[in-house]
MARKOL-120315 format. One record per atom (N, C-alpha, C, O, CB): residue in one letter; x, y, z. Coordinates in steps of 0.05 Angstrom, whole numbers, plus 5000, padded with zeros to 4 digits. Last residue first. Glycine has a CB too. Layout:
N
AXYZ;...
END
This chain:
99
X160884976834;X161584746856;X158884566855;X158684366870;X162284886889;X161485056767;X160385106789;X160984886813;X161484656808;X157685146784;X167285186729;X164885016737;X164185096763;X165685186779;X165384706737;X168085806694;X169185626710;X166485466719;X164285556719;X170985766733;X169586066628;X167285996648;X168985746670;X170585566663;X163985846628;X174086616611;X173086346611;X170786256637;X170486366658;X175886156613;X171587206582;X173187066605;X172186746607;X169886666605;X172687246636;X172587316510;X170787306534;X171987136560;X173186926556;X168087176524;X177187656472;X175987356485;X174487416508;X175187586524;X178387116495;X179488096458;X176888066447;X175887806457;X173587736451;X176788086416;X185787816450;X184388046450;X181287986442;X180687836423;X185788236431;X189087366450;X186887406475;X185887656469;X184787746490;X188087416507;X191887316406;X190187146411;X187787226432;X185387176431;X191586916417;X193088006377;X193987716394;X191487556396;X189287646390;X195387766428;X192788256317;X191788266342;X192588006354;X192887806340;X188888316342;X193888316264;X195888416278;X195188356309;X196988406325;X196188716272;X188788126235;X191388026231;X193388066256;X194387876268;X192488156204;X185288556256;X184388326261;X187588096258;X188387936276;X181588276237;X187689066236;X187288996263;X186888726276;X187588656299;X185389126268;X186888926178;X189488956190;X189288946226;X190888806238;X190889246178;X180988926182;X182688656173;X185688706182;X186888516193;X182688606137;X180289496195;X179089216208;X180888986205;X182088876223;X176389126197;X182589696150;X183289786178;X182289536195;X183989406208;X181690086186;X179389586107;X182289466107;X183189556136;X185089416143;X184389586081;X174089726118;X174489406122;X177689376121;X178689186134;X172889206094;X175490276112;X174390146142;X174689846145;X175289726165;X171190196147;X176590346060;X178690346080;X177790276105;X179490196120;X179890606083;X171890176041;X174290006032;X176190026054;X177189836067;X175790106004;X168690586057;X167590316065;X170590116060;X171089926075;X164490216042;X170791076032;X170691026063;X170190736065;X171890636080;X168391196078;X170190845979;X172790845991;X172590866021;X173890706035;X174591085981;X164090865975;X165490655970;X168790645984;X169590455998;X165490635940;X163891505985;X162991326002;X163891026004;X164290916026;X160491325998;X166691675940;X167591745963;X166891565983;X168591465997;X166791975969;X163491455901;X166291355898;X167491435928;X169091275939;X167891505871;X159091745908;X158691465908;X161691365912;X162091175928;X157091355880;X159292235889;X159692215913;X159891885921;X160891825942;X157492375926;X156492165831;X159592185837;X160892125866;X162991995869;X160292475832;X150992175842;X152891985840;X155991975840;X157491795847;X152291885822;X150092765839;X150792675867;X151892375866;X153492295884;X148092685886;X148292905789;X151192905798;X152192825823;X154592805829;X152093145796;X142292765794;X144892595783;X147592695788;X149292525790;X144892565753;X137992855839;X140493015827;X142092835818;X143692745834;X141993185846;X133692455838;X133492735847;X135392905831;X134693065814;X134092755878;X135991975828;X133392015817;X133192315820;X132192415799;X131191845832;X140691975857;X141091975835;X138892035820;X139392145798;X141991785829;X138691835912;X139292115906;X139592195878;X138992425871;X141592195918;X139391265911;X136891405911;X137091725901;X135691815883;X135791385940;X144791235910;X143091145889;X140291255887;X139191325866;X142890885892;X145991485962;X146991635933;X145691535911;X145191695892;X149991585926;X144391115992;X142591315992;X143691485968;X142091625956;X142191466020;X148190685992;X145790665979;X143890885976;X142090865960;X144690495991;X152491026014;X152390935993;X150390835981;X150390875957;X153790825993;X150891216066;X151091426043;X151391266013;X150691375993;X153791626049;X150890766104;X148990906093;X148091086074;X145791126066;X148590956103;X156390546094;X153790356094;X151390566088;X150090536067;X153190176127;X159791016098;X159390836074;X156990696073;X155590706054;X161490646070;X158291186158;X157591326135;X157791206105;X156191296089;X159091546137;X159890666179;X157990736184;X156790956161;X154690906149;X158490816208;X165890626163;X163490376156;X161290506159;X159990476139;X163390106174;X167791056191;X168291046161;X166090856149;X164590916130;X171390926153;X167090986242;X165391186229;X165691176194;X164091266177;X166291476241;X170390506252;X167790506258;X165590736241;X163390696232;X167890546289;X175690626230;X174290416224;X171290426228;X169690366210;X175390216236;X176091126261;X175891166231;X174990896221;X173490906201;X178691266216;X176190916313;X174591086309;X174191156274;X172091226264;X175591306327;X181090646305;X178490516315;X175690656303;X173790566290;X178590516348;X184991076305;X184690816278;X181690666285;X180190596266;X187690506281;X183891346351;X183091436325;X182891236304;X181091226288;X184791636316;X183290796396;X183791086390;X182591166364;X180391076357;X186891156389;X185090136375;X183990336391;X184590586382;X186190616363;X184790316417;X185089466355;X184689776346;X183889946372;X182089866388;X182089816320;X185188966351;X187289056370;X187089366363;X189089506367;X190488906365;X179188606349;X181588716335;X183688846358;X183388796382;X180588946312;X174088426363;X176788226362;X179488306350;X181288156343;X176187996346;X171288816356;X171288706384;X173988556385;X175688566403;X168488496389;X170288786301;X171589006315;X172189006342;X173589186351;X170389216312;X166788386295;X169488356284;X171388606301;X173688576309;X169288386248;X161688546312;X162488386321;X166388336318;X167888266335;X160588206312;X160888966273;X160589036301;X161888806321;X162888866343;X157489086308;X161388736220;X163288936231;X162888956260;X164988976273;X162989226218;X156288476226;X158988286225;X161588446233;X163488356246;X159488156192;X153288896223;X153188736242;X155488516240;X156188406261;X150688626244;X154289096166;X155189226197;X154789086216;X156289156234;X154089446208;X152988646135;X156188696137;X156288916166;X157988906183;X157788876103;X147588766141;X148288476147;X151388546158;X152288506181;X148088256116;X147289266118;X146689276142;X147388966155;X147888946179;X143489386143;X148889166067;X150689276082;X149889326110;X151589426125;X151389486070;X144288886049;X147088726051;X148888896069;X150288776086;X148688686020;X139989276054;X140289006064;X142788896070;X143388806092;X139188836049;X141989686020;X141689756045;X141689496065;X142789486087;X139289916046;X142289415971;X144689515984;X144289556013;X145889476029;X145689765972;X136889325961;X138889095964;X141489165981;X142389025999;X139889015936;X135089845953;X134189645976;X135989425976;X136389335999;X131289545972;X137890005907;X138190115938;X137589985958;X138889985979;X136890325944;X135389705869;X138289615885;X138989755904;X140689665919;X140789605870;X130489845876;X130689585881;X133889525887;X134789365903;X129389425856;X130490385860;X129790305884;X130890065894;X131990065916;X127290275883;X132390285802;X133790425819;X133290345853;X135090265868;X133090725811;
END
């Protein structure tokens, strides 16, 4: 179990970095953006923690569905925000040549 939880912590941490860059390229604002960010943070840490908590309290494994759902909803919101964003959203200003 600890090997599986370790792998999940590592993989979800990589996805957190990717999501951090992706959220800036979306048109999401306000509550929808907060749900996308915090749903991912909660799911990222509590899903693998549930695997470890199973060793202490097996009934807690049922909460993995809740954390997995928060990850899925978060990724769906980010995907929708990316699809609906205009080309100008999240782009850095263009560099101008020096004199």
